[in-house]
DOVOPA-452995 format. One record per residue (C-alpha): residue in one letter; x, z, y; residue number from 0. Coordinates in Angstrom, 2 decimals. Example, Ala and Ser with C-alpha at 12.3 -4.5 7.8 and 13.67 -1.06 7.14 Angstrom:
REM DOVOPA-452995
<'a'; <12.30; 7.80; -4.50>; 0>
<'s'; <13.67; 7.14; -1.06>; 1>
This chain:
REM DOVOPA-452995
<'x'; <-0.25; 11.29; 34.97>; 0>
<'x'; <-1.58; 7.88; 35.93>; 1>
<'x'; <-3.91; 5.69; 33.88>; 2>
<'x'; <-4.77; 3.11; 32.67>; 3>
<'x'; <-1.95; 0.64; 32.02>; 4>
<'x'; <-1.54; -2.27; 34.44>; 5>
<'x'; <-1.63; -5.25; 32.05>; 6>
<'x'; <-4.94; -7.01; 32.68>; 7>
<'x'; <-4.07; -10.68; 32.33>; 8>
<'x'; <-7.11; -12.84; 33.02>; 9>
<'x'; <-8.82; -10.13; 35.11>; 10>
<'x'; <-7.10; -10.82; 38.42>; 11>
<'x'; <-9.29; -9.70; 41.31>; 12>
<'x'; <-11.57; -7.57; 39.15>; 13>
<'x'; <-11.79; -3.87; 39.94>; 14>
<'x'; <-10.06; -1.51; 37.51>; 15>
<'x'; <-10.96; 2.18; 37.48>; 16>
<'x'; <-7.74; 4.18; 38.06>; 17>
<'x'; <-7.30; 7.92; 37.56>; 18>
<'x'; <-4.53; 10.31; 38.55>; 19>
<'x'; <-4.44; 13.69; 36.80>; 20>
<'x'; <-2.17; 16.56; 37.79>; 21>
<'x'; <-1.82; 19.98; 39.41>; 22>
<'x'; <-1.15; 18.71; 42.94>; 23>
<'x'; <-3.55; 19.26; 45.84>; 24>
<'x'; <-3.77; 15.60; 46.83>; 25>
<'x'; <-2.88; 12.21; 45.41>; 26>
<'x'; <-2.29; 8.85; 47.05>; 27>
<'x'; <-2.55; 5.55; 45.16>; 28>
<'x'; <-0.42; 2.48; 45.93>; 29>
<'x'; <-0.77; -1.07; 44.62>; 30>
<'x'; <2.36; -3.17; 45.12>; 31>
<'x'; <3.38; -0.79; 47.92>; 32>
<'x'; <0.04; -0.86; 49.75>; 33>
<'x'; <-1.84; 2.44; 50.03>; 34>
<'x'; <-5.35; 2.56; 48.60>; 35>
<'x'; <-5.99; 5.97; 50.14>; 36>
<'x'; <-5.22; 9.63; 49.66>; 37>
<'x'; <-7.73; 11.88; 47.90>; 38>
<'x'; <-7.99; 15.54; 47.03>; 39>
<'x'; <-7.36; 16.53; 43.43>; 40>
<'x'; <-9.63; 19.34; 42.21>; 41>
<'x'; <-8.08; 22.05; 40.06>; 42>
<'x'; <-8.28; 20.99; 36.39>; 43>
<'x'; <-9.71; 17.69; 37.66>; 44>
<'x'; <-8.49; 14.28; 38.80>; 45>
<'x'; <-8.57; 11.77; 41.63>; 46>
<'x'; <-9.92; 8.26; 41.07>; 47>
<'x'; <-9.99; 4.83; 42.74>; 48>
<'x'; <-11.28; 1.34; 42.02>; 49>
<'x'; <-8.38; -1.07; 42.49>; 50>
<'x'; <-8.64; -4.88; 42.44>; 51>
<'x'; <-6.17; -5.98; 39.79>; 52>
<'x'; <-3.06; -7.86; 40.79>; 53>
<'x'; <0.06; -7.90; 38.59>; 54>
<'x'; <2.87; -5.71; 39.84>; 55>
<'x'; <3.31; -1.97; 40.29>; 56>
<'x'; <0.66; 0.69; 40.66>; 57>
<'x'; <1.86; 4.16; 41.64>; 58>
<'x'; <0.46; 7.55; 42.60>; 59>
<'x'; <2.16; 10.26; 44.65>; 60>
<'x'; <1.18; 13.92; 44.43>; 61>
<'x'; <1.18; 16.21; 47.48>; 62>
<'x'; <1.28; 19.99; 47.83>; 63>
<'x'; <0.79; 21.48; 51.32>; 64>
<'x'; <1.17; 17.95; 52.71>; 65>
<'x'; <4.58; 17.43; 51.09>; 66>
<'x'; <5.13; 14.73; 48.47>; 67>
<'x'; <6.37; 16.40; 45.29>; 68>
<'x'; <5.89; 13.86; 42.54>; 69>
<'x'; <5.44; 10.09; 41.99>; 70>
<'x'; <4.31; 8.29; 38.87>; 71>
<'x'; <4.26; 4.50; 38.50>; 72>
<'x'; <3.15; 1.88; 36.02>; 73>
<'x'; <4.40; -1.71; 35.96>; 74>
<'x'; <2.86; -4.88; 34.65>; 75>
<'x'; <5.07; -5.89; 31.75>; 76>
<'x'; <6.01; -9.21; 30.22>; 77>
<'x'; <4.89; -10.49; 26.85>; 78>
<'x'; <6.02; -8.72; 23.66>; 79>
<'x'; <9.57; -9.69; 22.80>; 80>
<'x'; <11.14; -7.03; 20.55>; 81>
<'x'; <10.52; -4.00; 18.38>; 82>
<'x'; <12.32; -0.72; 18.96>; 83>
<'x'; <12.49; 2.02; 16.32>; 84>
<'x'; <13.25; 5.64; 17.26>; 85>
<'x'; <13.86; 8.41; 14.72>; 86>
<'x'; <12.28; 11.80; 15.06>; 87>
<'x'; <15.14; 13.02; 12.85>; 88>
<'x'; <18.19; 10.89; 12.11>; 89>
<'x'; <19.38; 13.25; 9.37>; 90>
<'x'; <17.27; 14.67; 6.54>; 91>
<'x'; <17.85; 16.51; 3.26>; 92>
<'x'; <18.18; 14.46; 0.07>; 93>
<'x'; <15.72; 16.65; -1.81>; 94>
<'x'; <12.91; 14.15; -2.39>; 95>
<'x'; <10.67; 16.01; 0.07>; 96>
<'x'; <12.19; 15.93; 3.56>; 97>
<'x'; <10.82; 13.35; 5.99>; 98>
<'x'; <11.54; 11.63; 9.27>; 99>
<'x'; <8.84; 10.21; 11.55>; 100>
<'x'; <9.86; 6.95; 13.22>; 101>
<'x'; <8.19; 5.72; 16.39>; 102>
<'x'; <7.60; 1.97; 16.55>; 103>
<'x'; <7.49; 0.49; 20.05>; 104>
<'x'; <6.75; -3.08; 21.11>; 105>
<'x'; <8.76; -4.00; 24.23>; 106>
<'x'; <9.11; -6.91; 26.63>; 107>
<'x'; <12.41; -8.58; 27.48>; 108>
<'x'; <13.24; -5.80; 29.96>; 109>
<'x'; <12.82; -3.08; 27.36>; 110>
<'x'; <9.47; -1.84; 28.71>; 111>
<'x'; <6.72; -0.85; 26.31>; 112>
<'x'; <3.91; -3.41; 26.30>; 113>
<'x'; <0.80; -1.19; 26.50>; 114>
<'x'; <-1.69; -3.78; 25.30>; 115>
<'x'; <0.43; -5.09; 22.41>; 116>
<'x'; <-1.37; -5.18; 19.05>; 117>
<'x'; <1.11; -7.23; 17.02>; 118>
<'x'; <1.07; -6.88; 13.25>; 119>
<'x'; <4.32; -5.26; 12.14>; 120>
<'x'; <5.81; -5.29; 8.63>; 121>
<'x'; <8.30; -2.74; 7.32>; 122>
<'x'; <11.06; -2.90; 4.73>; 123>
<'x'; <13.42; -0.17; 3.55>; 124>
<'x'; <16.80; -0.06; 1.83>; 125>
<'x'; <18.63; 3.01; 0.58>; 126>
<'x'; <17.71; 6.38; -0.97>; 127>
<'x'; <14.29; 6.78; 0.60>; 128>
<'x'; <10.75; 5.45; 0.65>; 129>
<'x'; <7.92; 4.86; 3.10>; 130>
<'x'; <5.03; 7.25; 2.47>; 131>
<'x'; <2.74; 6.46; 5.39>; 132>
<'x'; <2.06; 4.30; 8.45>; 133>
<'x'; <-0.25; 4.80; 11.40>; 134>
<'x'; <-0.97; 3.79; 14.98>; 135>
<'x'; <-3.39; 6.35; 16.44>; 136>
<'x'; <-6.23; 3.86; 16.75>; 137>
<'x'; <-9.42; 5.77; 15.89>; 138>
<'x'; <-11.24; 2.50; 15.19>; 139>
<'x'; <-8.61; 1.12; 12.80>; 140>
<'x'; <-9.61; 0.38; 9.21>; 141>
<'x'; <-6.10; -0.53; 8.08>; 142>
<'x'; <-4.72; 1.45; 5.12>; 143>
<'x'; <-2.29; 4.28; 5.88>; 144>
<'x'; <-0.56; 3.87; 2.52>; 145>
<'x'; <0.33; 1.01; 0.20>; 146>
<'x'; <0.82; 2.72; -3.19>; 147>
<'x'; <1.59; 1.12; -6.51>; 148>
<'x'; <-1.63; 0.24; -8.33>; 149>
<'x'; <-2.28; 1.06; -11.98>; 150>
<'x'; <-5.46; -0.18; -13.65>; 151>
<'x'; <-6.69; -0.06; -17.21>; 152>
<'x'; <-8.37; -3.15; -18.64>; 153>
<'x'; <-10.55; -2.51; -21.70>; 154>
<'x'; <-10.61; -4.66; -24.81>; 155>
<'x'; <-14.18; -5.61; -25.64>; 156>
<'x'; <-16.40; -8.03; -27.53>; 157>
<'x'; <-15.10; -6.93; -30.95>; 158>
<'x'; <-16.12; -9.01; -33.98>; 159>
<'x'; <-14.81; -8.98; -37.53>; 160>
<'x'; <-14.34; -11.21; -40.56>; 161>
<'x'; <-12.71; -10.89; -43.97>; 162>
<'x'; <-9.89; -13.24; -44.93>; 163>
<'x'; <-9.47; -12.55; -48.64>; 164>
<'x'; <-6.13; -11.37; -49.97>; 165>
<'x'; <-3.91; -13.39; -47.61>; 166>
<'x'; <-3.46; -13.52; -43.86>; 167>
<'x'; <-4.99; -16.56; -42.15>; 168>
<'x'; <-3.08; -17.33; -38.94>; 169>
<'x'; <-5.90; -19.53; -37.64>; 170>
<'x'; <-8.21; -16.51; -37.48>; 171>
<'x'; <-5.93; -14.75; -34.99>; 172>
<'x'; <-5.29; -17.77; -32.77>; 173>
<'x'; <-6.84; -18.72; -29.47>; 174>
<'x'; <-8.77; -21.68; -30.91>; 175>
<'x'; <-10.59; -19.63; -33.56>; 176>
<'x'; <-14.38; -19.93; -33.31>; 177>
<'x'; <-15.71; -16.43; -33.90>; 178>
<'x'; <-19.18; -17.11; -32.49>; 179>
<'x'; <-20.82; -16.51; -35.90>; 180>
<'x'; <-18.80; -13.39; -36.74>; 181>
<'x'; <-20.69; -10.09; -36.91>; 182>
<'x'; <-19.84; -7.22; -34.60>; 183>
<'x'; <-17.03; -4.93; -35.67>; 184>
<'x'; <-18.06; -1.78; -37.53>; 185>
<'x'; <-16.55; 0.83; -39.81>; 186>
<'x'; <-18.98; 1.46; -42.69>; 187>
<'x'; <-18.39; 2.86; -46.16>; 188>
<'x'; <-20.48; 0.08; -47.70>; 189>
<'x'; <-18.29; -2.66; -46.27>; 190>
<'x'; <-15.10; -0.88; -47.28>; 191>
<'x'; <-16.20; -0.45; -50.92>; 192>
<'x'; <-17.24; -4.10; -51.12>; 193>
<'x'; <-14.12; -5.50; -49.46>; 194>
<'x'; <-11.49; -2.91; -50.29>; 195>
<'x'; <-9.06; -5.47; -51.74>; 196>
<'x'; <-9.34; -7.97; -48.87>; 197>
<'x'; <-7.86; -8.21; -45.41>; 198>
<'x'; <-9.92; -7.89; -42.25>; 199>
<'x'; <-9.48; -9.63; -38.90>; 200>
<'x'; <-10.95; -8.03; -35.77>; 201>
<'x'; <-11.13; -10.21; -32.66>; 202>
<'x'; <-11.91; -9.31; -29.05>; 203>
<'x'; <-10.80; -10.14; -25.53>; 204>
<'x'; <-9.68; -8.66; -22.23>; 205>
<'x'; <-9.92; -10.00; -18.68>; 206>
<'x'; <-6.88; -10.11; -16.38>; 207>
<'x'; <-6.60; -10.66; -12.61>; 208>
<'x'; <-4.09; -13.16; -11.15>; 209>
<'x'; <-0.55; -12.46; -12.38>; 210>
<'x'; <1.80; -12.21; -9.37>; 211>
<'x'; <5.54; -11.59; -9.57>; 212>
<'x'; <6.32; -7.93; -10.15>; 213>
<'x'; <3.16; -7.20; -12.12>; 214>
<'x'; <3.83; -5.46; -15.45>; 215>
<'x'; <1.37; -5.32; -18.35>; 216>
<'x'; <1.47; -2.94; -21.29>; 217>
<'x'; <-0.75; -3.10; -24.37>; 218>
<'x'; <-1.73; 0.31; -25.78>; 219>
<'x'; <-3.29; -0.16; -29.21>; 220>
<'x'; <-5.02; 2.23; -31.61>; 221>
<'x'; <-5.28; 1.84; -35.36>; 222>
<'x'; <-8.51; 0.21; -36.51>; 223>
<'x'; <-7.12; -0.96; -39.89>; 224>
<'x'; <-4.33; -0.08; -42.32>; 225>
<'x'; <-0.89; -1.61; -41.61>; 226>
<'x'; <-2.36; -3.72; -38.86>; 227>
<'x'; <-0.67; -6.60; -37.07>; 228>
<'x'; <-1.59; -7.23; -33.45>; 229>
<'x'; <-1.91; -10.62; -31.73>; 230>
<'x'; <-2.52; -11.64; -28.11>; 231>
<'x'; <-3.51; -15.25; -27.45>; 232>
<'x'; <-2.27; -16.07; -30.95>; 233>
<'x'; <1.19; -14.54; -30.39>; 234>
<'x'; <2.30; -11.77; -32.74>; 235>
<'x'; <2.94; -8.61; -30.73>; 236>
<'x'; <3.64; -6.14; -33.56>; 237>
<'x'; <3.43; -6.28; -37.35>; 238>
<'x'; <2.53; -3.76; -40.05>; 239>
<'x'; <1.81; -0.80; -37.78>; 240>
<'x'; <1.36; 2.37; -39.79>; 241>
<'x'; <-2.09; 3.93; -39.54>; 242>
<'x'; <-2.24; 6.53; -36.80>; 243>
<'x'; <1.20; 5.66; -35.42>; 244>
<'x'; <1.70; 7.16; -31.96>; 245>
<'x'; <4.19; 4.45; -31.01>; 246>
<'x'; <1.73; 1.66; -30.19>; 247>
<'x'; <2.60; 0.63; -26.66>; 248>
<'x'; <3.94; -2.89; -26.18>; 249>
<'x'; <5.16; -4.67; -23.04>; 250>
<'x'; <3.39; -8.01; -22.71>; 251>
<'x'; <5.23; -11.14; -21.62>; 252>
<'x'; <3.28; -12.75; -18.78>; 253>
<'x'; <4.21; -16.16; -20.14>; 254>
<'x'; <1.74; -15.70; -23.00>; 255>
<'x'; <-1.04; -14.44; -20.72>; 256>
<'x'; <-3.50; -16.12; -18.38>; 257>
<'x'; <-5.57; -14.98; -15.44>; 258>
<'x'; <-9.07; -14.53; -16.82>; 259>
<'x'; <-9.99; -14.12; -20.49>; 260>
<'x'; <-7.26; -13.43; -23.08>; 261>
<'x'; <-7.82; -13.14; -26.82>; 262>
<'x'; <-6.92; -10.05; -28.84>; 263>
<'x'; <-6.80; -9.87; -32.62>; 264>
<'x'; <-5.88; -7.35; -35.32>; 265>
<'x'; <-5.24; -8.21; -38.96>; 266>
<'x'; <-4.99; -5.52; -41.64>; 267>
<'x'; <-6.56; -3.70; -44.58>; 268>
<'x'; <-9.95; -2.06; -43.99>; 269>
<'x'; <-9.79; 1.69; -43.46>; 270>
<'x'; <-10.60; 3.97; -46.37>; 271>
<'x'; <-11.88; 7.45; -45.57>; 272>
<'x'; <-9.41; 10.23; -46.40>; 273>
<'x'; <-11.96; 12.98; -45.72>; 274>
<'x'; <-15.73; 12.81; -46.14>; 275>
<'x'; <-16.29; 14.04; -42.61>; 276>
<'x'; <-13.84; 11.56; -41.09>; 277>
<'x'; <-15.08; 9.46; -38.15>; 278>
<'x'; <-13.16; 6.18; -38.38>; 279>
<'x'; <-11.86; 4.73; -35.12>; 280>
<'x'; <-13.43; 1.61; -33.62>; 281>
<'x'; <-11.52; 1.64; -30.29>; 282>
<'x'; <-8.75; -0.99; -30.35>; 283>
<'x'; <-7.04; 0.28; -27.17>; 284>
<'x'; <-6.56; -1.16; -23.69>; 285>
<'x'; <-4.19; -3.06; -21.41>; 286>
<'x'; <-2.51; -1.26; -18.54>; 287>
<'x'; <-1.88; -3.42; -15.46>; 288>
<'x'; <0.79; -2.17; -13.05>; 289>
<'x'; <1.03; -3.88; -9.64>; 290>
<'x'; <3.84; -2.72; -7.32>; 291>
<'x'; <3.03; -1.69; -3.77>; 292>
<'x'; <2.41; -4.50; -1.33>; 293>
<'x'; <4.30; -4.98; 1.90>; 294>
<'x'; <3.98; -1.96; 4.20>; 295>
<'x'; <2.44; -3.08; 7.49>; 296>
<'x'; <0.49; -1.87; 10.51>; 297>
<'x'; <-0.76; -3.28; 13.79>; 298>
<'x'; <0.52; -1.76; 17.01>; 299>
<'x'; <-2.01; 0.12; 19.13>; 300>
<'x'; <-1.20; 0.45; 22.85>; 301>
<'x'; <2.19; -0.98; 21.90>; 302>
<'x'; <2.92; 1.85; 19.45>; 303>
<'x'; <2.88; 2.66; 15.75>; 304>
<'x'; <4.52; 5.19; 13.43>; 305>
<'x'; <6.19; 5.22; 10.03>; 306>
<'x'; <6.92; 8.24; 7.83>; 307>
<'x'; <10.03; 7.94; 5.64>; 308>
<'x'; <10.77; 10.38; 2.84>; 309>
<'x'; <14.11; 10.99; 1.18>; 310>
<'x'; <14.92; 10.62; -2.49>; 311>
<'x'; <17.19; 13.00; -4.38>; 312>
<'x'; <20.26; 11.01; -3.48>; 313>
<'x'; <22.60; 11.24; -0.50>; 314>
<'x'; <23.28; 8.10; 1.51>; 315>
<'x'; <21.91; 5.95; 4.32>; 316>
<'x'; <18.32; 4.76; 4.64>; 317>
<'x'; <17.86; 1.56; 6.62>; 318>
<'x'; <14.35; 0.84; 7.94>; 319>
<'x'; <13.55; -2.55; 9.46>; 320>
<'x'; <10.40; -3.54; 11.37>; 321>
<'x'; <9.57; -7.19; 11.96>; 322>
<'x'; <6.81; -9.33; 13.42>; 323>
<'x'; <6.55; -13.10; 13.98>; 324>
<'x'; <8.04; -14.08; 17.33>; 325>
<'x'; <9.57; -10.64; 18.00>; 326>
<'x'; <13.15; -9.46; 17.67>; 327>
<'x'; <13.17; -7.07; 14.70>; 328>
<'x'; <14.08; -3.43; 15.06>; 329>
<'x'; <16.27; -1.36; 12.74>; 330>
<'x'; <17.00; 2.33; 12.42>; 331>
<'x'; <19.30; 4.30; 10.11>; 332>
<'x'; <18.63; 7.73; 8.65>; 333>
<'x'; <21.33; 9.76; 6.91>; 334>
<'x'; <20.40; 11.82; 3.85>; 335>
<'x'; <22.61; 14.76; 2.86>; 336>
<'x'; <22.58; 16.92; -0.30>; 337>
<'x'; <19.88; 19.57; -0.13>; 338>
<'x'; <22.41; 22.40; 0.13>; 339>
<'x'; <24.02; 20.78; 3.20>; 340>
<'x'; <22.13; 20.90; 6.48>; 341>
<'x'; <22.13; 17.29; 7.79>; 342>
<'x'; <23.44; 16.64; 11.25>; 343>
<'x'; <20.91; 15.23; 13.72>; 344>
<'x'; <22.52; 13.11; 16.47>; 345>
């Protein structure tokens, strides 16, 4: 085994420390055909030289009892030109668990791996499978190994309340309503006895991040009044929800939402206690924000990276593509067979 690689552009003439490891008795190093000397190779050790860098070919020959038995060489490569993908297994079971590890290799125009390539590579997949991990073996890398879907819960806060009389006042649930003088929302027996024949409006807000394509938002409400109607930014989301209903999840249309603060309002009849020990709810619910996984990507390290692809419970063909600006993309196909059929591996 000979190391390091021989791509040191910009370091012409500088000495590079070269090592040859093996189980031969001696090793001789050559740079572009010129011998740099033969040295003994200790058992479980290595031979080493300092070679002034010049592009080309560096090679080492191993000798046993004076006879050459092995030669290893490393060439200076061209610039990165293409991506090659190689399957560890080209056939896997369609059981939702089986995997194939794909080696990602950055090559020059002659098909040689470029050992100092660190291009950023993006991955896309079609067919009955999914990417579950990426890597490159770089111990100093801080890139993520996975790009999962993200689910966050955004609370509804800043609750205030006001009474509207016996009729619903649409202006009190709209975005322009000034609730700065409203008292904080509370559930007290005194207020309920005093206002039992009126309607109550509870206002609050929730904060949203930017709203990219693919993001899905779901409002999960809880009853804080009888037969409540729910509004977001003045838009009616649901009307006359029965107290304690378990079916209070509503998909929100992003067209009525904004990045930043959004208004939330509930209009209904104040709660009346059904049991003397009852603790009336003051939690209006929350907004669930689902963001699909971002683009799977990884930088090459020493010209290499890896991708792990997992099957789904469906037979067919998985097509994985790796691409990078300025490089010819690479594609590989993986066949998935029903779990009871052992897939063929070419």
